[in-house]
C-alpha positions as CSV (number, residue, x, y, z in Angstrom):
1,M,11.9,-71.2,-39.7
2,K,8.2,-69.7,-40.2
3,A,7.7,-68.0,-43.5
4,E,5.7,-64.5,-43.8
5,T,3.5,-63.9,-46.3
6,G,5.6,-62.6,-49.1
7,I,7.4,-60.1,-46.6
8,R,10.9,-60.7,-45.3
9,R,12.1,-59.0,-42.1
10,Q,15.3,-57.6,-41.5
11,R,16.8,-58.3,-38.0
12,N,18.2,-55.1,-36.9
13,S,17.2,-52.3,-34.7
14,T,17.1,-49.7,-37.8
15,S,14.3,-51.7,-39.5
16,R,11.1,-50.1,-40.3
17,P,8.0,-52.0,-38.9
18,T,6.7,-54.7,-40.7
19,V,2.9,-54.8,-41.6
20,V,1.3,-57.9,-43.1
21,G,-2.3,-57.1,-43.4
22,S,-3.3,-55.2,-40.2
23,E,-0.7,-56.9,-38.2
24,V,2.4,-55.5,-36.7
25,H,5.2,-57.6,-36.1
26,D,8.3,-57.4,-33.6
27,G,6.6,-55.0,-31.3
28,D,7.1,-52.1,-33.5
29,H,3.9,-50.4,-32.1
30,E,6.4,-47.9,-30.6
31,E,7.5,-46.7,-33.8
32,L,4.3,-46.5,-35.3
33,D,3.1,-44.5,-32.3
34,R,6.2,-42.4,-32.6
35,Q,5.3,-41.6,-36.4
36,E,1.8,-41.1,-35.8
37,F,2.9,-38.3,-32.9
38,V,5.0,-36.7,-35.3
39,L,2.4,-36.6,-38.0
40,R,-0.1,-35.1,-35.7
41,Q,2.3,-32.4,-34.5
42,Q,3.0,-31.4,-37.9
43,I,-1.0,-31.3,-38.6
44,A,-1.1,-29.2,-35.4
45,Q,1.5,-26.6,-36.6
46,I,-0.2,-26.3,-40.2
47,D,-3.5,-25.8,-38.6
48,E,-2.1,-23.1,-36.3
49,I,-0.5,-21.5,-39.6
50,I,-4.0,-21.6,-41.4
51,R,-5.6,-20.3,-38.3
52,T,-3.4,-17.3,-37.7
53,S,-2.6,-16.3,-41.4
54,T,-4.1,-13.1,-42.7
55,I,-4.1,-11.9,-46.4
56,A,-1.7,-8.9,-46.7
57,D,-2.6,-6.1,-48.7
58,Q,-0.2,-5.4,-51.6
59,P,2.0,-2.1,-50.5
60,T,1.3,1.1,-52.3
61,G,4.3,3.0,-51.4
62,T,8.2,2.4,-50.9
63,D,8.6,4.2,-47.9
64,R,9.5,1.1,-45.8
65,L,10.1,-2.5,-46.7
66,R,7.1,-4.7,-46.5
67,L,5.7,-7.9,-47.6
68,G,5.3,-8.0,-51.2
69,H,8.1,-5.5,-52.1
70,I,10.8,-6.3,-54.4
71,V,14.0,-5.4,-53.0
72,T,17.7,-5.1,-53.9
73,I,20.2,-5.6,-51.4
74,Q,24.2,-5.7,-51.3
75,R,25.9,-8.3,-49.0
76,Y,29.1,-7.1,-47.1
77,D,31.7,-9.5,-45.0
78,V,32.7,-8.8,-41.7
79,R,35.3,-6.3,-42.8
80,D,32.5,-4.4,-45.0
81,N,33.8,-5.5,-48.3
82,R,31.3,-6.3,-50.9
83,I,30.5,-9.9,-51.6
84,G,29.2,-10.5,-54.9
85,K,26.9,-8.4,-57.0
86,P,23.4,-6.7,-55.9
87,E,20.5,-9.1,-55.5
88,R,17.0,-8.7,-56.2
89,Y,13.9,-10.6,-54.2
90,L,10.3,-10.5,-54.1
91,I,9.4,-10.7,-50.3
92,G,7.1,-13.5,-49.9
93,G,4.8,-14.7,-47.0
94,Y,5.5,-17.1,-44.1
95,Q,8.2,-19.6,-45.0
96,E,7.5,-18.8,-48.9
97,T,10.6,-19.4,-51.0
98,D,10.9,-19.7,-55.0
99,I,14.3,-19.6,-56.3
100,N,13.2,-20.4,-59.7
101,A,11.1,-17.4,-60.1
102,S,12.2,-13.9,-61.4
103,P,12.8,-12.2,-59.1
104,K,13.4,-14.9,-56.7
105,V,11.0,-15.2,-53.8
106,L,12.2,-15.1,-50.3
107,S,9.9,-15.1,-47.2
108,Y,10.1,-12.0,-45.0
109,D,11.1,-14.3,-42.0
110,S,14.1,-15.8,-43.8
111,P,17.5,-14.7,-42.1
112,L,18.5,-12.7,-45.0
113,L,15.3,-10.3,-45.1
114,A,14.1,-10.4,-41.6
115,Q,16.5,-7.7,-40.2
116,L,15.7,-5.6,-43.1
117,M,11.7,-5.5,-42.6
118,G,10.5,-2.0,-41.9
119,R,13.8,-0.3,-42.7
120,T,14.1,2.4,-45.3
121,V,16.8,3.1,-48.0
122,D,19.3,4.8,-46.3
123,P,22.9,5.1,-47.7
124,D,24.3,6.6,-44.4
125,R,22.9,3.6,-42.5
126,D,25.2,0.9,-41.7
127,P,24.6,-2.8,-43.0
128,A,22.1,-4.9,-40.9
129,R,23.9,-7.7,-39.3
130,V,22.8,-11.1,-40.4
131,A,23.6,-14.6,-39.1
132,L,23.9,-16.8,-42.2
133,G,25.7,-20.2,-42.3
134,G,27.6,-19.8,-39.2
135,K,28.9,-16.4,-40.3
136,T,27.8,-12.9,-39.6
137,I,27.4,-10.7,-42.8
138,G,26.1,-7.3,-43.6
139,V,23.2,-6.8,-45.6
140,E,22.5,-3.2,-47.0
141,L,19.0,-2.3,-48.4
142,L,19.7,-0.6,-51.8
143,Q,16.3,-0.1,-53.5
144,I,12.6,-0.9,-52.6
145,E,10.1,-1.4,-55.6
146,L,6.5,-2.2,-55.9
147,N,5.7,-5.6,-57.6
148,T,4.3,-4.3,-61.0
149,K,3.5,-8.0,-62.0
150,F,1.0,-8.1,-59.0
151,K,-0.7,-4.9,-60.1
152,A,-1.1,-5.8,-63.6
153,A,-2.7,-9.2,-62.5
154,N,-5.2,-7.7,-60.1
155,A,-6.1,-4.9,-62.7
156,A,-7.5,-7.8,-65.4
């Protein structure tokens, strides 16, 4: 049996390619090609996000829900019974989330908030219907606030 330079190969189909120096063993070029393809696709997606991104102005009013607002919502089950307490979120940008922040940051395109964007607070309006975790729930917009921390940071 021929010894490899300090690397033992596993002989099953789920093993990763074994690279010794610049050599690839066991004909695992296809796996490396697949990994490179996936990385190139991810880079292309990130490049597209950067290319099409714009800096949003901080909202100055609370007439309609927009990026940068702090929102208070209430969840409802399918029978319109309240689920838990009202929740507050800062509406962040594309795929932006921080559950450790105060208030928590959720992206405007998250399933929970996407249906509320552009809405006004209207206690007579039926809750928006949102699909979450395989269930449909109601989400009511209770309050829209300006982000005062942002204003203070920009005033300095």
